[in-house]
C-alpha positions in Angstrom: 166.3 64.1 268.6 164.5 62.5 265.6 164.7 58.7 265.4 167.2 57.0 263.1 164.6 55.8 260.5 163.5 59.4 259.9 167.0 60.7 259.7 168.0 58.0 257.2 164.9 58.7 255.1 165.7 62.4 255.2 169.4 62.0 254.1 168.6 59.4 251.4 165.8 61.5 249.8 168.1 64.6 250.0 170.9 62.8 248.2 168.5 61.4 245.6 167.0 64.7 245.0 163.5 63.3 245.9 161.8 66.5 246.9 158.5 64.9 247.8 160.0 62.3 250.2 162.5 64.9 251.6 159.6 67.2 252.4 157.6 64.3 254.0 160.5 63.2 256.1 161.2 66.8 257.2 157.6 67.3 258.2 157.7 64.1 260.2 160.9 65.3 262.0 159.2 68.6 262.8 156.1 66.9 264.1 158.2 64.6 266.3 160.1 67.5 267.8 156.9 69.4 268.3 155.4 66.4 270.0 158.3 66.5 272.4 157.4 70.2 273.1 160.6 71.3 271.4 158.7 74.2 269.8 161.6 76.5 269.2 163.5 73.8 267.3 160.3 72.9 265.4 159.7 76.5 264.5 163.2 76.9 263.2 163.0 73.7 261.2 159.7 74.9 259.7 161.3 78.2 258.7 164.2 76.3 257.0 161.8 74.0 255.2 159.1 76.5 254.2 161.2 79.6 254.1 162.5 79.2 250.6 159.8 76.7 249.5 157.1 79.0 250.8 158.3 81.7 248.4 158.0 79.3 245.5 154.7 77.9 246.8 153.6 81.4 247.6 154.3 82.6 244.1 152.6 79.6 242.4 149.5 79.0 244.5 148.9 82.7 245.3 150.1 84.3 242.0 146.5 84.9 240.9 145.6 86.4 244.3 148.6 88.8 244.3 148.2 89.8 240.7 144.5 90.7 241.1 145.1 92.9 244.1 143.7 96.4 243.6 145.9 99.5 243.9 145.5 103.2 244.8 145.1 104.9 241.5 147.1 108.0 242.5 150.1 106.4 244.3 150.0 103.0 242.5 150.5 101.3 245.9 148.6 98.1 246.5 145.6 98.3 248.8 146.3 94.8 250.2 149.3 92.8 251.3 149.4 89.0 251.1 151.0 87.7 254.3 152.3 84.2 254.9 150.9 82.3 257.9 153.3 80.3 260.0 151.8 80.2 263.5 149.1 77.8 264.6 146.6 77.4 267.4 149.1 75.9 269.7 151.3 79.0 269.4 148.7 81.4 271.0 147.8 81.9 274.6 144.6 83.6 275.4 142.0 83.9 278.2 139.6 81.0 278.4 136.8 83.1 276.9 138.8 84.4 274.0 140.2 81.0 273.3 136.8 79.4 273.4 135.5 82.1 270.9 138.4 81.5 268.6 137.9 77.7 268.6 134.2 78.2 268.0 134.8 80.4 265.0 137.2 77.9 263.5 134.8 75.0 264.1 131.9 77.0 262.5 134.0 77.5 259.3 135.2 73.9 259.2 131.5 72.8 259.4 130.1 75.6 257.4 128.1 73.3 255.1 126.4 71.7 258.1 125.4 75.2 259.3 124.1 76.2 255.9 122.0 73.1 255.6 120.1 74.5 258.6 119.9 78.0 257.1 122.7 79.3 259.3 126.0 81.0 258.4 129.4 80.8 260.2 130.6 84.1 261.8 132.3 86.0 259.0 132.7 89.5 260.4 134.8 89.7 263.6 136.0 92.5 265.7 139.1 92.0 267.9 139.5 94.6 270.7 142.2 95.2 273.2 145.6 96.8 274.0 148.6 96.4 271.6 150.6 93.2 271.5 147.9 91.0 273.1 147.4 88.6 270.2 144.8 90.2 267.9 146.8 90.0 264.7 148.2 86.6 265.8 144.7 85.3 266.2 143.9 86.4 262.7 146.9 84.5 261.4 145.9 81.4 263.5 142.4 81.5 261.9 143.9 81.7 258.4 146.3 78.9 259.2 143.7 76.6 260.7 141.3 77.1 257.8 144.1 77.0 255.1 143.0 80.3 253.8 145.3 83.1 252.6 145.7 86.1 254.9 145.4 89.5 253.2 146.1 92.6 255.2 144.3 95.8 254.2 146.9 98.6 253.9 145.2 101.5 255.4 148.1 103.8 254.5 147.1 103.2 250.9 143.4 103.1 251.4 143.0 106.4 253.2 143.1 109.4 250.9 142.6 113.1 251.4 140.9 113.4 248.0 137.2 113.7 247.9 135.5 110.2 247.7 138.8 108.4 247.1 138.9 106.6 250.4 135.4 105.2 249.8 136.5 104.2 246.2 139.5 102.3 247.6 137.4 100.5 250.2 135.0 99.4 247.4 138.0 98.0 245.6 139.0 96.1 248.7 135.5 94.7 249.3 135.2 93.7 245.6 138.5 91.8 245.8 137.7 89.9 249.0 134.2 89.1 247.6 135.9 87.4 244.6 138.8 85.8 246.4 138.0 83.9 249.7 140.5 84.8 252.3 141.0 86.1 255.8 140.9 89.9 255.3 142.5 91.8 258.2 141.6 95.4 258.8 144.3 96.3 261.4 143.7 99.5 263.4 140.1 99.6 262.1 139.3 102.7 264.1 141.3 104.7 261.4 138.3 104.3 259.0 135.4 103.9 261.5 135.8 106.7 264.0 132.7 108.1 265.7 131.1 110.5 263.2 130.2 112.8 266.0 133.9 113.7 266.5 134.2 117.3 265.2 138.0 117.0 264.9 137.7 114.7 261.9 137.3 116.1 258.4 134.5 115.2 256.0 136.4 112.6 254.0 136.9 110.4 257.1 133.2 110.7 258.0 132.4 109.7 254.4 134.7 106.6 254.9 132.6 105.5 257.9 129.4 105.7 255.9 131.1 103.7 253.2 132.3 101.0 255.6 128.9 100.7 257.1 127.3 100.2 253.7 129.9 97.7 252.5 129.7 95.7 255.7 125.9 95.6 255.4 126.1 94.5 251.7 128.9 92.0 252.0 127.9 88.4 251.2 131.3 86.9 250.2 133.1 83.8 251.6 136.0 85.8 253.1 136.3 86.2 256.8 136.6 89.9 257.7 138.6 90.6 260.9 138.9 94.2 262.2 141.2 95.0 265.1 141.4 98.1 267.3 143.3 99.2 270.3 140.8 102.0 270.9 137.3 100.5 270.8 135.9 103.6 272.5 136.7 105.6 269.3 134.5 103.4 267.0 131.3 104.7 265.7 128.4 103.2 267.6 126.8 102.0 264.4 129.9 99.9 263.5 129.5 97.5 266.4 126.2 96.1 265.0 127.9 95.1 261.8 130.0 92.4 263.5 128.9 88.8 264.2 131.4 88.4 267.0 133.4 90.7 269.2 136.4 89.2 271.1 138.3 91.0 273.8 142.0 90.5 274.1 143.7 91.4 277.3 147.2 91.4 278.8 148.0 87.9 280.1 147.4 86.8 283.7 150.2 85.1 285.6 148.9 81.7 284.7 148.8 82.6 281.0 152.3 84.0 281.3 153.4 80.6 282.6 151.9 78.9 279.6 153.4 81.5 277.2 156.9 81.0 278.8 156.5 77.2 278.4 155.9 77.7 274.7 158.6 80.2 274.1 161.2 78.4 276.1 160.5 74.9 274.9 163.7 73.4 273.7 165.8 75.9 275.5 168.1 74.5 278.3 167.5 76.5 281.4 168.1 76.4 285.2 164.5 77.4 286.1 161.0 76.2 285.2 158.7 78.4 283.1 155.8 77.7 285.5 157.7 79.2 288.4 155.4 81.8 289.8 158.3 84.0 290.8 159.6 84.1 287.2 156.1 84.6 285.7 155.3 87.4 288.1 158.3 89.4 286.7 156.3 89.8 283.5 153.0 90.8 285.1 151.4 93.7 283.3 153.3 93.1 280.1 151.7 92.2 276.8 152.3 89.0 274.9 154.5 90.8 272.4 156.5 92.4 275.2 157.1 89.0 276.9 158.1 87.4 273.6 160.6 90.2 273.0 162.2 89.9 276.5 162.5 86.1 276.1 164.1 86.5 272.7 166.6 89.0 274.1 167.4 86.7 277.0 168.0 83.7 274.8 170.3 85.8 272.5 172.3 86.9 275.5 172.7 83.3 276.6 173.9 82.2 273.2 176.3 85.2 272.7 177.8 84.9 276.2 178.6 81.2 275.5 176.3 79.9 278.4 174.9 76.5 278.2 171.8 77.2 280.2 169.3 80.1 280.3 169.5 81.7 283.7 167.5 84.1 285.8 170.1 86.8 285.2 169.4 86.7 281.4 165.7 87.2 282.0 166.5 90.1 284.4 168.7 91.7 281.8 166.0 91.4 279.1 163.4 92.9 281.4 165.7 95.8 282.4 166.3 96.6 278.7 162.6 96.5 278.0 161.9 98.9 280.8 164.6 101.3 279.5 163.1 101.2 276.0 159.6 102.0 277.3 160.6 104.8 279.7 
């Protein structure tokens, strides 16, 4: 629990209506709880603190970004979505190779001026490959958060059109936007617009979109970081791969990574087992990060709703059983 000095500062500033000191005290409490590895509590407090404030902050500091976003001229739907970033580097568990690559990308951008003084550029076009739920989108959020950049998600449902030349036109609008507004631009399910042009099943408009993507990637010189993700890297056109500075593979977690993930997700939860228990971690073997997080969330909810004080193995077993029923 936070120390008395912080709590007194928090209450006093709240009663006085001192927003600045209230925020500072709240952030200090959150940092203290996170330092004690009470991540669930810290995350909840962050949501309470930034949930309503973020909307106000979001609307003020990102108003220009949102208002300038291009739209599909036929449907009127925005081609991009501004997404808040709440998770940080400590919230993600990856393989040593993927984590090292992620850390290197963040360091390159934090020291971009040093690189440029030597005629070098930080990696700005990234391809994340791997099965669903293994951290690709989360990694994009972590990069945006670490670099204090807005995260904009390309809405492929609005970008892709059956009208001749319209998909390429929409892509041009997206690239023009991210050229003018530095951000982390996430092209989720990138294979939808970059499939192998040798696939006879695809119609001409999609093939034209691949050509457009290649041209725009080649010509892009902006400050935004482009991140493309795919669950099906084998579908990508061979020419697409050469357009990326870095390719990172995301895989289902190993048992050791599952232990680390459970330690994060169960921090602050009273339980009668240890997250690094191999027997517990092995129960999740073969599952994605997202699957594991969902099972843990269900287990904790069952504990709370059943009035139990401690999370028990039976709650985990129940969450796993439900997950298997859903997926079968």
